[in-house]
VEXKE-71677 format. One record per residue: residue number from 1; residue in one letter; z, y, x of N, C-alpha, C in turn. Coordinates in steps of 0.05 Angstrom, whole numbers, plus 32768, in hexadecimal, padded with zeros to 4 digits. Each point is the difference from the previous one (the first is absolute). Layout:
BEGIN
<NUM, 'A', <Z, Y, X>, <Z, Y, X>, <Z, Y, X>>,
...
! end
This chain:
BEGIN
<1, 'M', <8154, 758C, 84F2>, <8019, 8009, 8010>, <800C, 7FE6, 800F>>,
<2, 'A', <8009, 8003, 8016>, <8009, 7FE7, 8013>, <801C, 7FF8, 7FF3>>,
<3, 'V', <8002, 7FE4, 7FFF>, <8018, 7FF7, 7FF9>, <8004, 7FEB, 8013>>,
<4, 'P', <801D, 7FFB, 8009>, <8008, 7FEE, 8015>, <7FFF, 7FDF, 7FF0>>,
<5, 'K', <7FF2, 7FF1, 8014>, <7FFC, 7FE4, 7FF9>, <801B, 7FF3, 7FFF>>,
<6, 'R', <8011, 8004, 8014>, <8018, 7FEE, 8001>, <801B, 8016, 8003>>,
<7, 'R', <8018, 7FF7, 7FF5>, <8014, 8011, 8006>, <800A, 8004, 8018>>,
<8, 'T', <8008, 8016, 8009>, <800C, 8005, 801C>, <8019, 7FF6, 8003>>,
<9, 'S', <8004, 7FEF, 8015>, <8016, 7FF0, 8004>, <8018, 8016, 8007>>,
<10, 'H', <801A, 7FF6, 8001>, <8018, 8010, 8008>, <7FFE, 8009, 801E>>,
<11, 'A', <7FF9, 7FEA, 8014>, <7FFD, 8000, 801A>, <7FEB, 801B, 8007>>,
<12, 'K', <7FE9, 7FFD, 7FF1>, <7FE7, 8011, 8005>, <800E, 801E, 7FF7>>,
<13, 'K', <800B, 8002, 7FE8>, <8008, 801A, 7FFA>, <8016, 800C, 800E>>,
<14, 'N', <8015, 7FEF, 8009>, <8016, 800D, 800E>, <7FF3, 8006, 8020>>,
<15, 'S', <7FEF, 7FEF, 800B>, <7FF9, 8006, 801A>, <7FF0, 801C, 7FFE>>,
<16, 'R', <7FF2, 8003, 7FED>, <7FF1, 801A, 7FFF>, <8014, 8015, 7FFB>>,
<17, 'K', <8018, 8002, 7FF2>, <8012, 8014, 7FFA>, <8014, 8003, 8014>>,
<18, 'S', <8001, 7FF0, 8014>, <8014, 7FFF, 8015>, <7FFC, 801A, 8011>>,
<19, 'A', <7FEA, 8005, 8005>, <7FFF, 8016, 8014>, <800E, 8019, 7FF5>>,
<20, 'N', <8001, 8005, 7FE7>, <800E, 8018, 7FF3>, <801E, 7FFC, 8001>>,
<21, 'M', <8005, 7FE4, 7FFF>, <801E, 8000, 8004>, <8013, 8001, 8019>>,
<22, 'V', <7FF1, 7FFF, 8019>, <800B, 7FFF, 8019>, <8008, 801F, 8003>>,
<23, 'K', <8018, 8003, 8006>, <800E, 8015, 8007>, <800E, 8000, 801A>>,
<24, 'S', <7FFC, 8010, 8017>, <800D, 7FFE, 8015>, <8012, 8019, 8004>>,
<25, 'A', <8018, 7FFA, 800A>, <8017, 8016, 8007>, <7FF0, 8017, 800F>>,
<26, 'P', <800B, 8016, 7FF9>, <7FF2, 8019, 8011>, <8007, 8000, 801B>>,
<27, 'A', <7FEC, 8006, 8012>, <8004, 8002, 801C>, <8012, 8017, 8008>>,
<28, 'L', <8014, 7FF8, 8013>, <8014, 8014, 800B>, <7FFA, 8004, 801B>>,
<29, 'S', <8007, 801B, 8009>, <7FFE, 8006, 801B>, <801D, 800C, 800A>>,
<30, 'I', <8005, 8006, 801A>, <8017, 8008, 8007>, <7FFF, 801E, 8006>>,
<31, 'C', <8014, 800F, 7FF6>, <7FFF, 801B, 8006>, <8009, 8008, 801E>>,
<32, 'P', <7FF2, 800D, 800F>, <8002, 8006, 801A>, <801C, 8014, 8005>>,
<33, 'Q', <8006, 800C, 7FEA>, <8018, 8012, 7FFF>, <8017, 7FF3, 7FFF>>,
<34, 'C', <8000, 7FF2, 7FE3>, <801E, 7FF6, 7FFB>, <7FFE, 7FE0, 8002>>,
<35, 'H', <7FEB, 7FF6, 8007>, <7FFD, 7FE2, 8001>, <8003, 7FF4, 7FE7>>,
<36, 'Q', <7FFC, 800A, 7FEA>, <8006, 7FF2, 7FE6>, <7FE4, 7FFB, 7FF7>>,
<37, 'P', <7FFE, 7FE7, 7FED>, <7FE4, 7FF8, 7FF6>, <7FF4, 8017, 7FEE>>,
<38, 'K', <7FE7, 8004, 8001>, <7FF4, 8013, 7FEB>, <7FE3, 7FF7, 7FFD>>,
<39, 'M', <7FF3, 800A, 7FEA>, <7FE5, 7FF8, 7FFB>, <7FEF, 800E, 8014>>,
<40, 'P', <7FE8, 7FF6, 800B>, <7FF1, 800A, 8012>, <7FF0, 8017, 7FF6>>,
<41, 'H', <7FFB, 8016, 800C>, <7FF4, 8017, 7FFC>, <800D, 8011, 7FEB>>,
<42, 'R', <801A, 7FFE, 7FFE>, <8011, 8012, 7FEE>, <8017, 800C, 800B>>,
<43, 'V', <800C, 8012, 7FF5>, <8015, 800E, 800C>, <8019, 7FEF, 7FFE>>,
<44, 'C', <800F, 7FFE, 8015>, <8018, 7FEC, 8000>, <8015, 800C, 7FEA>>,
<45, 'P', <8004, 7FEB, 7FED>, <8016, 800C, 7FED>, <801D, 8005, 800B>>,
<46, 'N', <8006, 7FF8, 8016>, <801C, 8001, 800E>, <8005, 8019, 800F>>,
<47, 'C', <7FE6, 8007, 8011>, <8005, 8018, 8014>, <7FEB, 801A, 7FF8>>,
<48, 'N', <7FEF, 7FF7, 7FED>, <7FE9, 8014, 7FF8>, <7FEF, 800C, 8019>>,
<49, 'Y', <7FFA, 7FE9, 800D>, <7FEE, 8007, 8018>, <7FE6, 7FEF, 7FFD>>,
<50, 'Y', <7FEB, 800D, 8009>, <7FE7, 7FF2, 8002>, <7FF0, 8008, 8017>>,
<51, 'D', <7FFA, 7FEE, 8012>, <7FEE, 8005, 8016>, <8012, 8013, 8013>>,
<52, 'G', <8019, 7FFC, 8003>, <8012, 8011, 8012>, <8005, 801B, 7FFA>>,
<53, 'Q', <7FFA, 8008, 7FE4>, <8005, 8017, 7FF7>, <8014, 8001, 7FE6>>,
<54, 'A', <8010, 8015, 7FFD>, <8010, 7FFD, 7FE6>, <7FEC, 800F, 7FEC>>,
<55, 'V', <7FFC, 7FF0, 7FEB>, <7FED, 8009, 7FEC>, <8011, 800B, 7FE6>>,
<56, 'V', <8014, 7FF1, 7FF7>, <800B, 800B, 7FEA>, <801B, 800C, 8006>>,
<57, 'A', <8005, 8017, 7FF7>, <8016, 8014, 8005>, <8019, 7FF1, 7FF4>>,
<58, 'E', <8014, 7FFA, 8012>, <8017, 7FF6, 7FF4>, <8014, 8013, 7FF3>>,
<59, 'D', <800C, 7FF9, 7FEC>, <8013, 8015, 7FEF>, <801A, 7FFF, 800D>>,
! end
């Protein structure tokens, strides 16, 4: 069975794990109907439009 010859340093361990810790803010696009920020490729939560069409019926 393979056994490590030397202890893994803090820098080596942290640099290996750093890719999992990087989180970026979600991308936002501007709704063409109401000009409010929204997630891309999703129905606008303010005006319920997607691709120029009303998708969700307003109550």
